[in-house]
N, C-alpha and C positions, 0 to 999 in steps of 0.2 A: 235338648230333650233329656238326655241321660243325666246331665248335671241337675236339672230340676227334680228328677225322680230321686236322685241321691240325696238332695236337700230335704225332700219330704220324708224320706226314710230316716234320716238323722233326727229330724224333729219328732217323728213318731216314737223313735227309740228313746229319745231323751224324756218325752212325756211319760212313757211307760216306766222308765227308771225312776223318775221323780215320784210317781204315784205308787210304785210297788212298796210293800211293807219291807222295812229293813230289820235285819237281825241286830240284837244288842251287840256292842263291840266285844264283850267278853266271849260271845259265841264264835267270833271270828278270829280270836287270838291265835297267832301262828303256833306258839309252843303247844297249845292244847290239841291242835289238829295235826301238826306235822312231826312232832318230836315224841320219842318214847318218854314214859313217866320218869325214868331215871335222869334223862337229860333235863326235863322240866324242873325236877327237884334241884339239881345242881345249878341250873340257871336262875331259879327263883330264890334259892338259898345257897349262894356260892360259899364254899369253905375257903378260908385262908386268903382272902383278898387283901392286898396291900403290898408294902415294900419293906425290905430290910436294908440295912446300911451297906451299899455296894462297895464302899471303901474298906470295909472290915475284912481282915485277912481270912476269917473263917466263913465268909459269905461268898457263894458263887452265884453269878447272874447269867442267865441265858436269855437272849432276845432273838426271836425267830419270826419270820413272816412268810406268808404265801402270796406271791404277786398275783396269782390267778384269781383269788377271791378277796384279797385285801385284809385278811386276818393277820393280826400282829399279837404275839404272845411274849410276855416277859415272865419268867419263872425264876425265883431265887430260893436258894437253900442255905441253911445255917448248919454248920457241922461242928460238933464238939471235939475236944482234944483226943477222944478215942476213935474218931472217924465215923461217928453215928450222926445221921441227919436229925437234928432236934427241932427244926422249924422250917417251914416252907411257905412262900407267899407267891401270889401271881397277880398280874394285871393283864387283861386281854381285851383287845378291841376286835370284835368279831361276832359271829352268829352264836346262837344258843349252844350248838354243838362244840364250838371252839371254847366257849366259857366253861361248859360242863367238862370238857376234856382237861382243861387247865385245873379246874377245881379238884377233879378226881386224881389227877397226877400229884397234886400237893398232898392229898390225903395218903396216897400210896407211898410216897418217898419218906414221909416222916417215920422215924423209928428204924429205918433201914441204914445199913452201912453204905458208904459211897459205892463199893463194888456191887452190893445187892441192888442198889437203885439203877445201875446200868443194865440190869436184866429186865426192867420194865419195857414192854414192847407195845407198839401202837395197836397191834392186833388184840392184845389183852384189854386195852382201854376201850377200843371199839366194841369188843364183845360185851364188856361190862355195861356200856351205855346203850347197847343195841343200835349202833349207828348204821344207817343205810349206806350203801356203797358210795353214793354221791357226797357223803360227809366224812369219808375215811381220812381225807387230808387233815381234818381237825385233830384226829388222834395221832397222825404222823407229826403234826406240829408239836403236840404235847411231848412225844418221845424226843423229838429234836431239841425242845426246850430243856428237858431234863438233862440230856447229854451235854448241851452247851453250858448249862449251869455247873455241872460236874467238872467239865473241862476247865471252866474259869476258876473254880475252886482249886483244882489240882495245880493250875498255873500259878496261883497265888502262894501255894505251899513250897514251890521251888525257890531256893535262895537266889537273890538277885546277884548279878555278876560282882558288884561292888562288895556285897556282904560276904560272898564266898572267898574273895581275896583277902579280906580282913582277918579271917579265921586261921 
């Protein structure tokens, strides 16, 4: 008896769903409903997407991920001979907040020295993008990616053991 009632209820619900008017897809888009306009702007118009030559001595690459949500972020910096970051690129697999955090991070590191870039904090990124608490891990990933790229760059600047012995 209960099974028959449940079956009728499912059929009635599916008939109602099929006959109900549907909203256009653009009115249901997640970025428009769930994200702040700054996040939507960076998501729809990401800055500095791409890659730099990771084998170059003046390019640092940071690759970080968040196992909890599956976001993966690669951020690269290119540093001139004076220690100033002249270019930055990113590739991110993740939600709109992760992409926006990466995009903003590349904008902020450009023009800074390596030491100045280390002062960029996830809280600053989150505040600028108006990220809700549930998306703070995205700004943390961006900070971690910056630090990882800077660490990789610094590592490449150290003389290799063979080179140091030759001098």
